[in-house]
Backbone as numpy.savetxt, mean C-alpha at the origin, in Angstrom:
# Nx Ny Nz CAx CAy CAz Cx Cy Cz
-19.49 9.54 -2.81 -18.86 8.25 -3.05 -17.35 8.39 -3.24
-16.95 9.39 -4.04 -15.52 9.62 -4.26 -14.83 10.01 -2.96
-15.46 10.90 -2.20 -14.88 11.34 -0.93 -14.80 10.18 0.06
-15.86 9.40 0.12 -15.89 8.25 1.03 -14.77 7.27 0.71
-14.54 7.00 -0.58 -13.48 6.09 -0.99 -12.11 6.59 -0.54
-11.91 7.92 -0.58 -10.64 8.49 -0.15 -10.42 8.35 1.36
-11.51 8.40 2.14 -11.37 8.22 3.58 -10.96 6.79 3.92
-11.33 5.85 3.07 -11.00 4.44 3.32 -9.65 4.07 2.72
-9.48 4.35 1.43 -8.27 3.89 0.73 -7.06 4.80 0.97
-7.27 6.10 1.00 -6.16 7.03 1.21 -6.06 7.47 2.67
-7.00 7.04 3.50 -7.07 7.40 4.92 -7.08 8.92 5.08
-7.79 9.61 4.19 -7.94 11.05 4.29 -9.00 11.38 5.34
-8.88 12.53 5.97 -9.91 12.95 6.90 -11.18 13.28 6.12
-12.30 13.32 6.80 -13.57 13.60 6.14 -13.55 14.97 5.49
-13.01 15.97 6.19 -12.97 17.33 5.66 -12.09 17.43 4.41
-10.93 16.81 4.46 -10.01 16.85 3.31 -10.59 16.09 2.13
-11.20 14.94 2.41 -11.81 14.15 1.34 -12.93 14.94 0.66
-13.74 15.63 1.47 -14.82 16.42 0.91 -14.31 17.57 0.05
-13.21 18.18 0.50 -12.63 19.31 -0.24 -11.91 18.85 -1.51
-11.71 17.55 -1.67 -11.01 17.02 -2.83 -11.91 16.83 -4.04
-13.20 17.02 -3.88 -14.16 16.78 -4.97 -13.96 17.78 -6.11
-13.85 17.27 -7.32 -13.71 18.12 -8.52 -14.82 17.82 -9.53
-15.77 17.02 -9.14 -16.86 16.60 -10.03 -17.62 17.80 -10.59
-17.95 17.72 -11.86 -18.71 18.78 -12.49 -18.43 18.82 -13.98
-19.04 19.78 -14.67 -18.83 19.93 -16.11 -17.35 20.18 -16.39
-16.81 19.50 -17.40 -15.40 19.61 -17.77 -14.45 19.08 -16.69
-14.88 18.04 -15.96 -13.94 17.42 -15.03 -13.11 16.33 -15.72
-13.45 16.04 -16.99 -12.74 15.02 -17.77 -12.70 13.67 -17.07
-13.75 13.36 -16.33 -13.85 12.06 -15.67 -13.21 12.00 -14.31
-12.53 13.08 -13.88 -11.88 13.10 -12.56 -12.83 13.71 -11.54
-13.42 12.88 -10.70 -14.41 13.34 -9.74 -13.79 13.81 -8.43
-12.55 13.41 -8.16 -11.85 13.87 -6.95 -10.35 13.78 -7.18
-9.62 14.75 -6.61 -8.16 14.78 -6.68 -7.64 15.07 -5.28
-6.75 14.23 -4.79 -6.20 14.40 -3.44 -4.69 14.15 -3.47
-3.92 15.15 -3.07 -2.47 14.99 -2.99 -2.06 14.76 -1.54
-1.61 13.56 -1.25 -1.17 13.18 0.09 0.34 13.42 0.16
0.75 14.58 0.66 2.17 14.93 0.68 3.02 13.98 1.52
2.61 13.67 2.77 3.46 12.78 3.57 3.71 11.42 2.91
2.69 10.90 2.23 2.83 9.60 1.57 3.33 9.74 0.13
3.51 10.98 -0.33 3.96 11.26 -1.70 3.10 10.51 -2.72
1.80 10.69 -2.58 0.85 9.98 -3.44 -0.22 10.94 -3.94
-0.44 10.93 -5.25 -1.50 11.74 -5.86 -2.64 10.81 -6.23
-3.82 11.03 -5.64 -4.99 10.20 -5.87 -5.91 10.85 -6.90
-6.28 10.09 -7.94 -7.21 10.55 -8.97 -8.39 9.59 -8.98
-9.60 10.11 -8.75 -10.75 9.25 -8.49 -11.86 9.47 -9.52
-12.43 8.37 -9.97 -13.70 8.41 -10.70 -14.72 7.61 -9.90
-15.93 8.17 -9.73 -16.96 7.47 -8.95 -18.24 7.37 -9.76
-18.91 6.23 -9.59 -20.16 5.99 -10.31 -21.17 5.29 -9.40
-22.40 5.79 -9.44 -23.49 5.12 -8.74 -24.22 4.22 -9.72
-24.27 2.94 -9.41 -24.91 1.95 -10.29 -26.14 1.42 -9.59
-27.30 1.68 -10.16 -28.58 1.35 -9.51 -28.70 -0.13 -9.16
-28.27 -1.00 -10.07 -28.45 -2.43 -9.87 -27.57 -2.97 -8.75
-26.45 -2.31 -8.50 -25.52 -2.80 -7.48 -24.71 -4.00 -7.92
-24.79 -4.36 -9.20 -24.08 -5.55 -9.66 -23.14 -5.28 -10.84
-23.46 -4.29 -11.67 -22.67 -4.07 -12.88 -21.38 -3.33 -12.63
-20.74 -2.94 -13.74 -19.51 -2.18 -13.66 -19.73 -0.76 -14.14
-18.68 -0.14 -14.64 -18.74 1.23 -15.14 -18.81 1.20 -16.65
-19.60 2.10 -17.24 -19.68 2.18 -18.69 -18.28 2.45 -19.25
-17.89 1.70 -20.28 -16.52 1.81 -20.78 -16.23 3.19 -21.38
-17.25 3.86 -21.87 -17.07 5.22 -22.36 -16.60 6.16 -21.25
-17.14 5.97 -20.05 -16.71 6.78 -18.90 -15.28 6.46 -18.50
-14.91 5.18 -18.60 -13.54 4.78 -18.27 -12.56 5.41 -19.26
-12.91 5.37 -20.55 -12.05 5.96 -21.57 -11.92 7.47 -21.37
-13.01 8.12 -21.01 -12.98 9.56 -20.73 -12.02 9.85 -19.57
-12.09 9.00 -18.55 -11.22 9.16 -17.39 -9.75 8.98 -17.76
-9.44 7.95 -18.54 -8.03 7.71 -18.91 -7.47 8.88 -19.72
-8.29 9.46 -20.59 -7.84 10.63 -21.35 -7.61 11.82 -20.42
-8.49 11.96 -19.43 -8.33 13.03 -18.46 -7.07 12.89 -17.65
-6.75 11.66 -17.25 -5.51 11.39 -16.50 -4.29 11.78 -17.33
-4.30 11.42 -18.60 -3.18 11.75 -19.49 -3.01 13.27 -19.60
-4.11 13.99 -19.75 -4.04 15.45 -19.84 -3.45 16.04 -18.57
-3.88 15.51 -17.44 -3.39 16.02 -16.16 -1.90 15.77 -16.03
-1.44 14.57 -16.36 -0.02 14.23 -16.27 0.80 15.09 -17.23
0.21 15.43 -18.38 0.89 16.29 -19.35 0.92 17.75 -18.91
0.20 18.06 -17.82 0.15 19.44 -17.34 -0.75 20.33 -18.17
-1.68 19.72 -18.88 -2.61 20.46 -19.73 -3.91 20.69 -18.96
-4.09 21.90 -18.44 -5.27 22.23 -17.64 -6.30 23.03 -18.44
-6.04 23.22 -19.71 -6.87 24.12 -20.53 -8.31 23.65 -20.66
-8.56 22.36 -20.59 -9.91 21.84 -20.78 -10.54 21.33 -19.48
-9.93 21.70 -18.34 -10.47 21.29 -17.05 -11.27 22.43 -16.43
-12.21 22.06 -15.56 -13.04 23.06 -14.90 -12.28 23.81 -13.81
-12.96 24.79 -13.21 -12.33 25.64 -12.19 -11.89 24.84 -10.97
-12.67 23.82 -10.60 -12.33 23.02 -9.41 -10.98 22.34 -9.58
-10.71 21.84 -10.80 -9.41 21.20 -11.06 -8.32 22.26 -11.15
-8.60 23.35 -11.82 -7.60 24.41 -11.98 -7.24 25.07 -10.66
-8.17 25.07 -9.72 -7.87 25.60 -8.39 -6.83 24.72 -7.67
-6.67 23.49 -8.12 -5.69 22.56 -7.51 -4.40 22.48 -8.35
-4.30 23.37 -9.34 -3.21 23.28 -10.30 -1.84 23.30 -9.64
-1.62 24.19 -8.69 -0.30 24.33 -8.06 0.13 23.05 -7.34
-0.79 22.47 -6.55 -0.41 21.26 -5.81 -0.27 20.05 -6.74
-1.06 20.02 -7.82 -0.92 18.92 -8.78 0.43 19.00 -9.47
0.82 20.22 -9.89 2.13 20.40 -10.54 3.26 20.12 -9.56
3.06 20.45 -8.29 4.05 20.13 -7.27 4.26 18.62 -7.18
3.15 17.89 -7.21 3.23 16.43 -7.16 3.92 15.87 -8.40
3.55 16.38 -9.57 4.12 15.87 -10.82 5.60 16.22 -10.95
6.05 17.25 -10.24 7.45 17.67 -10.31 8.34 16.88 -9.36
7.74 16.06 -8.51 8.49 15.25 -7.54 8.63 13.84 -8.09
9.85 13.43 -8.38 10.08 12.12 -9.00 9.74 10.95 -8.08
9.61 11.22 -6.78 9.28 10.13 -5.84 7.78 9.93 -5.67
6.96 10.83 -6.25 5.50 10.73 -6.11 4.95 9.62 -7.00
4.01 8.86 -6.45 3.28 7.85 -7.20 1.83 8.32 -7.38
1.22 7.87 -8.46 -0.17 8.25 -8.74 -1.06 7.02 -8.58
-2.07 7.15 -7.73 -3.05 6.09 -7.53 -4.35 6.50 -8.21
-4.75 5.75 -9.24 -6.06 5.98 -9.82 -7.04 5.03 -9.15
-8.22 5.54 -8.83 -9.17 4.79 -8.02 -10.55 4.88 -8.66
-11.18 3.73 -8.86 -12.57 3.68 -9.32 -13.44 3.30 -8.13
-14.34 4.20 -7.75 -15.28 3.93 -6.66 -16.68 3.81 -7.26
-17.29 2.66 -7.08 -18.59 2.44 -7.73 -19.41 1.42 -6.95
-20.73 1.50 -7.11 -21.64 0.62 -6.38 -21.99 -0.60 -7.23
-20.99 -1.21 -7.80 -21.15 -2.44 -8.57 -20.19 -3.49 -8.06
-20.32 -4.70 -8.59 -19.52 -5.82 -8.10 -18.13 -5.88 -8.71
-18.03 -5.67 -10.01 -16.72 -5.80 -10.65 -16.70 -5.07 -11.98
-15.49 -4.82 -12.45 -15.29 -4.14 -13.73 -15.34 -5.16 -14.86
-15.74 -4.70 -16.04 -15.82 -5.57 -17.20 -14.43 -5.79 -17.81
-14.35 -6.75 -18.70 -13.10 -7.00 -19.42 -12.66 -5.77 -20.19
-13.60 -5.07 -20.81 -13.28 -3.85 -21.55 -12.75 -2.76 -20.62
-13.33 -2.67 -19.43 -12.84 -1.72 -18.44 -11.38 -2.00 -18.10
-11.09 -3.26 -17.82 -9.72 -3.64 -17.45 -8.75 -3.41 -18.60
-9.20 -3.63 -19.82 -8.34 -3.38 -20.98 -7.95 -1.90 -21.05
-8.92 -1.03 -20.82 -8.66 0.41 -20.85 -7.71 0.82 -19.73
-7.93 0.26 -18.54 -7.07 0.57 -17.40 -5.65 0.07 -17.63
-5.53 -1.17 -18.09 -4.19 -1.74 -18.31 -3.44 -1.03 -19.43
-4.16 -0.56 -20.45 -3.52 0.22 -21.51 -2.91 1.50 -20.94
-3.66 2.15 -20.05 -3.17 3.37 -19.41 -1.94 3.08 -18.54
-2.02 2.03 -17.74 -0.89 1.67 -16.87 0.35 1.33 -17.69
0.17 0.56 -18.75 1.30 0.16 -19.59 1.96 1.37 -20.23
1.16 2.31 -20.71 1.70 3.50 -21.38 2.46 4.39 -20.40
1.88 4.63 -19.23 2.50 5.55 -18.28 3.66 4.92 -17.51
3.67 3.59 -17.41 4.73 2.89 -16.68 5.77 2.30 -17.62
5.94 2.94 -18.75 6.84 2.43 -19.79 8.28 2.29 -19.29
8.81 3.31 -18.60 10.20 3.28 -18.13 10.30 3.07 -16.63
9.29 3.47 -15.89 9.30 3.33 -14.44 7.87 3.29 -13.93
7.62 2.49 -12.90 6.27 2.34 -12.38 5.89 3.54 -11.52
4.98 4.34 -12.02 4.53 5.53 -11.31 3.01 5.55 -11.13
2.31 4.75 -11.92 0.84 4.76 -11.92 0.31 3.41 -11.45
-0.66 3.46 -10.51 -1.20 2.24 -9.93 -2.72 2.36 -9.85
-3.37 1.22 -9.71 -4.84 1.21 -9.77 -5.46 0.56 -8.54
-6.57 1.15 -8.07 -7.33 0.61 -6.94 -8.78 0.43 -7.37
-9.32 -0.77 -7.18 -10.70 -1.10 -7.53 -11.54 -1.07 -6.26
-12.33 0.00 -6.07 -13.13 0.17 -4.85 -14.59 -0.11 -5.19
-14.95 -1.39 -5.14 -16.30 -1.80 -5.53 -17.25 -1.83 -4.34
-18.45 -2.32 -4.56 -19.48 -2.29 -3.52 -19.10 -3.10 -2.29
-18.35 -4.19 -2.49 -17.91 -4.99 -1.34 -17.00 -4.18 -0.42
-16.11 -3.37 -1.03 -15.22 -2.53 -0.22 -15.98 -1.37 0.42
-17.03 -0.94 -0.24 -17.89 0.10 0.35 -18.45 -0.39 1.68
-19.00 -1.59 1.68 -19.58 -2.15 2.90 -18.52 -2.47 3.95
-17.35 -2.96 3.48 -16.27 -3.27 4.41 -15.81 -2.02 5.14
-15.78 -0.91 4.42 -15.39 0.36 5.04 -16.36 0.79 6.12
-17.64 0.51 5.92 -18.64 0.85 6.92 -18.46 0.02 8.18
-17.97 -1.21 8.02 -17.76 -2.09 9.17 -16.59 -1.62 10.02
-15.49 -1.23 9.37 -14.26 -0.90 10.11 -14.17 0.56 10.50
-14.99 1.41 9.88 -14.95 2.83 10.20 -13.97 3.58 9.32
-14.06 4.92 9.38 -13.21 5.75 8.54 -12.33 6.63 9.40
-11.42 7.34 8.73 -10.55 8.26 9.45 -9.39 7.56 10.11
-8.89 8.15 11.19 -7.65 7.69 11.81 -7.89 7.16 13.23
-9.00 6.47 13.44 -9.26 5.88 14.74 -8.20 4.84 15.06
-7.75 4.74 16.32 -6.71 3.77 16.69 -7.12 2.34 16.35
-6.15 1.54 15.95 -6.37 0.14 15.63 -5.85 -0.70 16.79
-6.73 -1.44 17.43 -6.37 -2.31 18.54 -6.71 -3.74 18.17
-5.73 -4.65 18.28 -5.96 -6.02 17.86 -5.19 -7.00 18.76
-5.74 -8.21 18.87 -5.02 -9.32 19.49 -4.22 -10.03 18.40
-2.94 -10.24 18.65 -2.03 -10.81 17.65 -1.39 -12.09 18.20
-1.28 -13.09 17.35 -0.60 -14.34 17.72 0.75 -14.40 17.01
1.82 -14.61 17.79 3.18 -14.69 17.24 3.78 -16.03 17.65
4.37 -16.74 16.69 5.03 -18.00 16.99 6.54 -17.81 17.05
7.21 -18.70 17.78 8.67 -18.65 17.95 9.12 -17.24 18.31
8.49 -16.69 19.33 8.69 -15.29 19.65 9.82 -15.06 20.65
10.34 -13.85 20.60 11.33 -13.40 21.56 10.99 -11.97 21.96
11.79 -11.39 22.85 11.46 -10.05 23.31 12.70 -9.27 23.72
12.56 -7.96 23.75 13.58 -7.03 24.24 12.94 -6.20 25.33
13.56 -6.15 26.49 12.99 -5.44 27.63 13.38 -3.96 27.66
14.65 -3.68 27.36 15.15 -2.32 27.53 15.87 -1.84 26.28
15.85 -0.55 26.00 15.17 0.48 26.82 13.66 0.55 26.58
13.19 -0.06 25.48 11.76 -0.06 25.22 11.32 -1.47 24.84
10.14 -1.83 25.28 9.65 -3.19 25.08 9.39 -3.48 23.60
9.85 -4.65 23.18 9.63 -5.07 21.79 9.49 -6.59 21.74
8.58 -7.07 20.93 8.40 -8.50 20.69 8.61 -8.79 19.22
9.20 -9.93 18.93 9.45 -10.30 17.54 9.22 -11.80 17.36
8.98 -12.21 16.13 8.74 -13.63 15.86 8.10 -13.80 14.50
7.28 -14.84 14.37 6.66 -15.16 13.09 5.14 -15.02 13.19
4.56 -14.48 12.13 3.11 -14.36 12.04 2.67 -15.01 10.73
1.54 -15.65 10.73 1.10 -16.38 9.54 0.58 -15.42 8.46
0.73 -15.84 7.21 0.20 -15.07 6.11 -1.31 -14.92 6.20
-1.97 -15.96 6.71 -3.43 -15.92 6.86 -3.85 -14.84 7.84
-3.15 -14.74 8.98 -3.47 -13.72 9.97 -3.25 -12.31 9.42
-2.17 -12.14 8.65 -1.91 -10.84 8.04 -2.98 -10.50 7.01
-3.41 -11.51 6.26 -4.47 -11.30 5.28 -5.76 -10.85 5.93
-6.10 -11.46 7.05 -7.31 -11.08 7.78 -7.19 -9.67 8.34
-5.98 -9.31 8.80 -5.75 -7.96 9.31 -5.93 -6.93 8.21
-5.41 -7.24 7.01 -5.58 -6.35 5.87 -7.05 -6.24 5.45
-7.74 -7.37 5.46 -9.16 -7.37 5.08 -9.97 -6.46 5.99
-9.58 -6.41 7.25 -10.33 -5.64 8.23 -10.01 -4.15 8.18
-8.72 -3.81 7.98 -8.33 -2.40 8.11 -7.71 -1.79 6.85
-7.18 -2.60 5.95 -6.60 -2.06 4.73 -5.50 -1.05 4.98
-5.51 0.06 4.22 -4.45 1.06 4.29 -4.42 1.82 5.60
-5.46 1.69 6.39 -5.44 2.33 7.71 -4.31 1.78 8.58
-3.79 0.62 8.23 -2.72 0.03 9.01 -1.40 0.79 8.87
-1.26 1.55 7.80 0.01 2.22 7.54 0.06 3.59 8.20
1.21 3.91 8.79 1.40 5.25 9.32 1.44 6.22 8.16
1.00 7.45 8.39 0.94 8.45 7.32 2.33 8.86 6.85
3.36 8.47 7.59 4.71 8.91 7.24 5.43 7.99 6.26
4.83 6.85 5.90 5.51 5.96 4.96 4.72 5.86 3.67
5.41 5.33 2.66 4.77 5.11 1.36 3.63 4.12 1.53
2.51 4.43 0.92 1.37 3.52 0.96 1.62 2.30 0.11
0.76 1.31 0.26 0.82 0.14 -0.60 0.54 0.57 -2.04
1.43 0.19 -2.97 1.35 0.68 -4.33 0.40 -0.13 -5.22
0.09 -1.35 -4.83 -0.73 -2.19 -5.69 0.14 -2.99 -6.63
-0.30 -3.13 -7.87 0.46 -3.91 -8.85 1.77 -3.20 -9.19
2.89 -3.87 -8.96 4.21 -3.34 -9.28 5.17 -4.51 -9.42
6.37 -4.25 -9.95 7.35 -5.31 -10.13 7.71 -5.97 -8.81
7.97 -5.15 -7.80 8.35 -5.68 -6.49 7.23 -6.53 -5.91
6.01 -6.00 -5.96 4.88 -6.73 -5.38 4.53 -7.98 -6.17
4.76 -7.93 -7.47 4.56 -9.14 -8.28 5.52 -10.24 -7.86
6.76 -9.85 -7.51 7.75 -10.83 -7.06 7.37 -11.40 -5.69
6.83 -10.54 -4.83 6.38 -11.01 -3.52 5.30 -12.07 -3.68
4.31 -11.77 -4.52 3.21 -12.72 -4.75 3.72 -13.98 -5.44
4.66 -13.84 -6.35 5.24 -15.01 -7.03 5.90 -15.95 -6.04
6.66 -15.39 -5.09 7.31 -16.21 -4.07 6.28 -16.93 -3.21
5.22 -16.23 -2.84 4.16 -16.86 -2.04 3.55 -18.04 -2.77
3.33 -17.87 -4.07 2.67 -18.91 -4.85 3.59 -20.09 -5.16
4.87 -19.82 -5.40 5.78 -20.88 -5.87 6.69 -21.43 -4.77
7.04 -20.60 -3.78 7.94 -21.05 -2.71 7.46 -20.54 -1.35
6.27 -20.89 -0.92 5.73 -20.35 0.33 6.59 -20.64 1.55
7.23 -21.83 1.58 8.05 -22.20 2.73 9.32 -21.34 2.82
9.76 -20.79 1.69 10.98 -19.98 1.67 10.70 -18.49 1.84
9.44 -18.12 1.92 9.09 -16.69 1.95 9.76 -15.97 3.11
9.78 -16.58 4.27 10.34 -15.93 5.46 11.83 -15.69 5.32
12.52 -16.47 4.46 13.95 -16.29 4.24 14.23 -15.20 3.20
13.30 -15.03 2.27 13.51 -14.09 1.17 12.99 -12.69 1.47
12.10 -12.57 2.45 11.43 -11.31 2.72 11.99 -10.63 3.97
12.06 -9.30 3.96 12.62 -8.55 5.09 11.70 -8.48 6.29
10.42 -8.81 6.09 9.49 -8.79 7.21 8.78 -7.45 7.37
8.10 -7.30 8.50 7.25 -6.14 8.77 7.59 -5.58 10.14
7.70 -4.25 10.23 7.92 -3.58 11.51 6.67 -2.77 11.87
6.20 -2.97 13.11 4.97 -2.33 13.57 5.24 -1.64 14.90
4.79 -0.40 15.02 4.86 0.29 16.31 3.47 0.29 16.93
3.43 0.27 18.26 2.17 0.28 18.99 2.29 1.25 20.17
1.17 1.79 20.59 1.18 2.62 21.79 1.50 1.77 23.01
1.03 0.52 22.97 1.22 -0.37 24.12 1.07 -1.82 23.69
1.88 -2.70 24.26 1.80 -4.14 23.98 1.74 -4.90 25.31
0.80 -5.83 25.42 0.70 -6.67 26.61 0.61 -8.13 26.19
1.43 -8.98 26.83 1.36 -10.42 26.55 0.30 -11.05 27.43
-0.54 -11.89 26.82 -1.57 -12.59 27.58 -0.97 -13.75 28.37
-1.63 -14.14 29.45 -1.13 -15.21 30.30 -1.23 -16.58 29.64
-2.19 -16.76 28.74 -2.38 -18.07 28.12 -1.10 -18.50 27.39
-0.71 -19.74 27.62 0.51 -20.26 27.02 1.71 -20.16 27.93
1.60 -19.38 29.01 2.68 -19.26 29.96 3.96 -18.73 29.34
5.09 -19.35 29.72 6.40 -18.91 29.24 6.81 -19.59 27.94
5.92 -20.42 27.40 6.22 -21.14 26.16 6.45 -20.15 25.01
7.63 -20.23 24.39 7.97 -19.31 23.30 7.46 -19.81 21.94
6.88 -20.99 21.91 6.39 -21.51 20.63 5.23 -20.69 20.10
4.31 -20.32 21.00 3.15 -19.51 20.62 2.89 -18.48 21.70
2.70 -17.23 21.29 2.39 -16.17 22.24 1.21 -15.35 21.76
0.35 -14.95 22.68 -0.81 -14.12 22.35 -0.60 -12.74 22.95
-0.79 -11.69 22.16 -0.50 -10.33 22.59 -1.66 -9.39 22.25
-1.90 -8.44 23.13 -2.87 -7.38 22.85 -2.09 -6.13 22.47
-2.35 -5.63 21.27 -1.61 -4.49 20.75 -2.56 -3.30 20.59
-2.21 -2.20 21.21 -3.03 -0.99 21.19 -2.37 0.07 20.31
-3.12 0.62 19.37 -2.61 1.69 18.52 -1.60 1.20 17.49
-1.97 0.20 16.71 -1.08 -0.40 15.72 -0.83 0.55 14.54
0.43 0.60 14.09 0.78 1.33 12.86 1.97 0.64 12.20
1.82 0.21 10.97 2.91 -0.42 10.22 3.84 0.67 9.72
5.13 0.59 10.08 6.09 1.61 9.67 7.06 1.11 8.62
7.14 -0.20 8.42 7.97 -0.75 7.37 7.39 -2.10 6.93
7.37 -2.33 5.62 6.81 -3.58 5.10 5.44 -3.39 4.48
5.14 -2.16 4.04 3.83 -1.88 3.45 3.58 -2.73 2.21
4.61 -2.90 1.39 4.43 -3.67 0.15 4.20 -5.16 0.46
4.90 -5.67 1.47 4.70 -7.06 1.88 3.28 -7.28 2.38
2.85 -6.42 3.31 1.51 -6.58 3.88 0.42 -6.37 2.83
0.59 -5.36 1.98 -0.41 -5.09 0.96 -0.52 -6.20 -0.06
0.64 -6.78 -0.44 0.63 -7.89 -1.40 -0.06 -9.11 -0.81
0.24 -9.39 0.45 -0.43 -10.50 1.13 -1.93 -10.23 1.23
-2.28 -8.98 1.51 -3.69 -8.62 1.59 -4.42 -8.78 0.28
-3.78 -8.38 -0.82 -4.42 -8.51 -2.12 -4.60 -9.97 -2.51
-3.63 -10.82 -2.12 -3.75 -12.25 -2.40 -4.83 -12.88 -1.52
-4.97 -12.37 -0.31 -6.02 -12.87 0.59 -7.39 -12.61 -0.02
-7.54 -11.49 -0.72 -8.82 -11.15 -1.33 -9.15 -12.05 -2.51
-8.10 -12.48 -3.24 -8.34 -13.26 -4.45 -8.25 -14.77 -4.22
-7.30 -15.20 -3.40 -7.10 -16.64 -3.17 -6.46 -16.87 -1.81
-7.22 -16.78 -0.73 -6.66 -16.87 0.63 -5.97 -18.19 0.94
-6.34 -19.26 0.25 -5.73 -20.56 0.53 -4.23 -20.57 0.26
-3.77 -19.69 -0.63 -2.34 -19.66 -0.98 -1.48 -19.08 0.14
-2.10 -18.54 1.18 -1.35 -17.97 2.29 -1.16 -18.94 3.44
-1.73 -20.13 3.33 -1.76 -21.07 4.45 -0.37 -21.53 4.90
0.60 -21.58 3.97 1.94 -22.05 4.32 2.94 -20.92 4.54
2.48 -19.68 4.43 3.38 -18.54 4.50 3.54 -18.04 5.94
4.80 -17.80 6.31 5.10 -17.16 7.59 5.96 -15.93 7.32
5.73 -14.88 8.09 6.43 -13.61 7.89 7.08 -13.18 9.20
8.33 -12.73 9.13 8.98 -12.21 10.32 8.37 -10.85 10.67
8.02 -10.66 11.94 7.37 -9.42 12.35 8.00 -8.91 13.65
8.08 -7.60 13.76 8.63 -6.96 14.96 7.65 -5.91 15.45
7.22 -6.05 16.70 6.32 -5.09 17.33 7.11 -4.27 18.35
7.09 -2.96 18.23 7.83 -2.07 19.12 6.84 -1.21 19.90
6.90 -1.28 21.22 6.01 -0.47 22.06 6.60 0.93 22.23
5.77 1.94 22.05 6.21 3.33 22.24 5.93 3.82 23.66
5.42 2.94 24.49 5.13 3.31 25.88 6.41 3.72 26.59
6.44 4.93 27.13 7.61 5.41 27.86 8.72 5.93 26.98
8.53 5.92 25.68 9.58 6.40 24.77 9.50 7.93 24.65
10.60 8.58 24.26 10.59 10.04 24.12 9.73 10.48 22.94
9.29 11.71 22.96 8.48 12.27 21.87 9.24 12.18 20.55
8.56 11.70 19.53 9.18 11.60 18.21 9.93 10.31 17.95
9.96 9.40 18.93 10.70 8.15 18.75 10.07 7.29 17.66
8.74 7.27 17.61 8.06 6.50 16.57 8.40 7.00 15.19
8.48 8.33 15.03 8.85 8.91 13.74 10.28 8.54 13.37
11.17 8.50 14.37 12.57 8.13 14.11 12.67 6.69 13.63
11.86 5.81 14.22 11.84 4.41 13.79 11.36 4.34 12.34
10.32 5.09 12.02 9.77 5.10 10.66 10.82 5.53 9.66
11.49 6.63 9.94 12.51 7.14 9.02 13.67 6.15 8.88
14.15 5.62 10.00 15.31 4.73 9.96 15.02 3.43 9.22
13.86 2.84 9.47 13.55 1.56 8.83 13.24 1.68 7.35
13.00 2.91 6.89 12.69 3.10 5.48 13.81 3.77 4.68
14.90 4.14 5.36 15.98 4.82 4.65 17.33 4.14 4.81
17.55 3.41 5.89 18.85 2.78 6.09 18.99 1.55 5.21
20.22 1.34 4.75 20.56 0.14 3.96 19.71 0.02 2.70
19.49 1.16 2.03 18.74 1.13 0.78 19.55 0.40 -0.28
18.94 -0.55 -0.96 19.64 -1.36 -1.96 18.93 -1.24 -3.29
19.69 -0.94 -4.33 19.15 -0.87 -5.68 19.57 -2.11 -6.46
18.91 -2.37 -7.58 19.25 -3.53 -8.40 20.70 -3.51 -8.84
21.25 -2.30 -9.11 22.62 -2.20 -9.58 23.61 -2.69 -8.53
23.20 -2.69 -7.24 24.09 -3.14 -6.18 24.33 -4.64 -6.22
23.52 -5.37 -6.97 23.66 -6.81 -7.04 24.54 -7.26 -8.21
25.18 -6.29 -8.88 25.96 -6.64 -10.07 27.09 -7.60 -9.73
27.62 -7.50 -8.49 28.74 -8.37 -8.11 28.32 -9.83 -8.01
27.01 -10.08 -7.92 26.54 -11.46 -7.82 26.32 -12.09 -9.19
26.42 -11.29 -10.24 26.19 -11.77 -11.60 27.41 -12.55 -12.09
27.22 -13.79 -12.51 28.34 -14.63 -12.95 29.04 -14.03 -14.16
28.28 -13.37 -15.04 28.89 -12.75 -16.22 29.82 -11.61 -15.82
29.41 -10.82 -14.81 30.26 -9.75 -14.32 31.52 -10.31 -13.68
31.38 -11.46 -13.01 32.55 -12.11 -12.42 33.54 -12.54 -13.48
33.04 -13.08 -14.59 33.92 -13.51 -15.69 34.67 -12.33 -16.28
33.94 -11.21 -16.48 34.58 -10.01 -17.04 35.67 -9.50 -16.11
35.41 -9.54 -14.81 36.39 -9.08 -13.84 37.68 -9.90 -13.91
37.52 -11.23 -14.02 38.69 -12.11 -14.10 39.47 -11.85 -15.38
38.75 -11.66 -16.49 39.41 -11.40 -17.77 40.20 -10.10 -17.72
39.66 -9.08 -17.05 40.37 -7.81 -16.92 41.64 -7.98 -16.10
41.53 -8.77 -15.03 42.71 -9.01 -14.19 43.78 -9.75 -14.97
43.38 -10.74 -15.75 44.34 -11.51 -16.57 44.99 -10.60 -17.61
44.23 -9.68 -18.17 44.77 -8.76 -19.19 45.80 -7.84 -18.56
45.50 -7.35 -17.33 46.44 -6.47 -16.64 47.73 -7.20 -16.31
47.57 -8.46 -15.85 48.76 -9.28 -15.52 49.59 -9.55 -16.77
């Protein structure tokens, strides 16, 4: 169960997921550990088989797991079994990298977690995310188990028909289409494929975070303005073909996309996907700017270059917005007056 969840949520190969199992005596509730270096993500998994298929996880097991996570983050391996200690070097490597995020994942054959379970999880998140968000949570319940069986596991190519409104295109040197896609369509895409949509070279969807909370807040309070406030999503494909239906009308275009991989906008797509799972009606008014780039005929490594460029160029931190603060403007004027 733990390995299967990693093939779906972390898009790990079957062999790697199987080798990630740490279940056994003195596992401190950690049934699997997987360090995804390209995505800079450390996955910590607890899995439970629930006979009824409806309940949650015993809260004692959840508390045991949270204590185990704390010990691992503290670098205390003294009370862990050999399976965990055999992973000590890569775990410490992950913990030593300030850019690494930790995804805790509960995989279980029940419908939902109890209020007590969520209290224990949120206490852990609050404690570890005191100064910076580094710890995130994934709830892999029985519904997601079945959904994974429908869409398949591993890295099979994703081929989909996509509808884009108000679209345009670039012919040379490589074909690209851009325009608007509805929040509902993106939600359905996420429901079908989840994290498999992301290329292994970019940061995965983090789940609950300050940035993603703001994305969801905008969707809920200002859906019509979302397309103006959001940077959009960039997707590369092995091949893109426009369907004949609709002719040359740029208002609506239908496209067949082969080998889809999202290279920028993981947090946008993941946030929309999570909202689709909880309240899909809130996506009905949302439109997102999207760019599809065909890699057909491109040189080797061009897709990787797009991934790197779209995730590193024009990086903006909160401190860069200080010039927009009215209080900072007042201080600047006062300093100028003092100098004069």
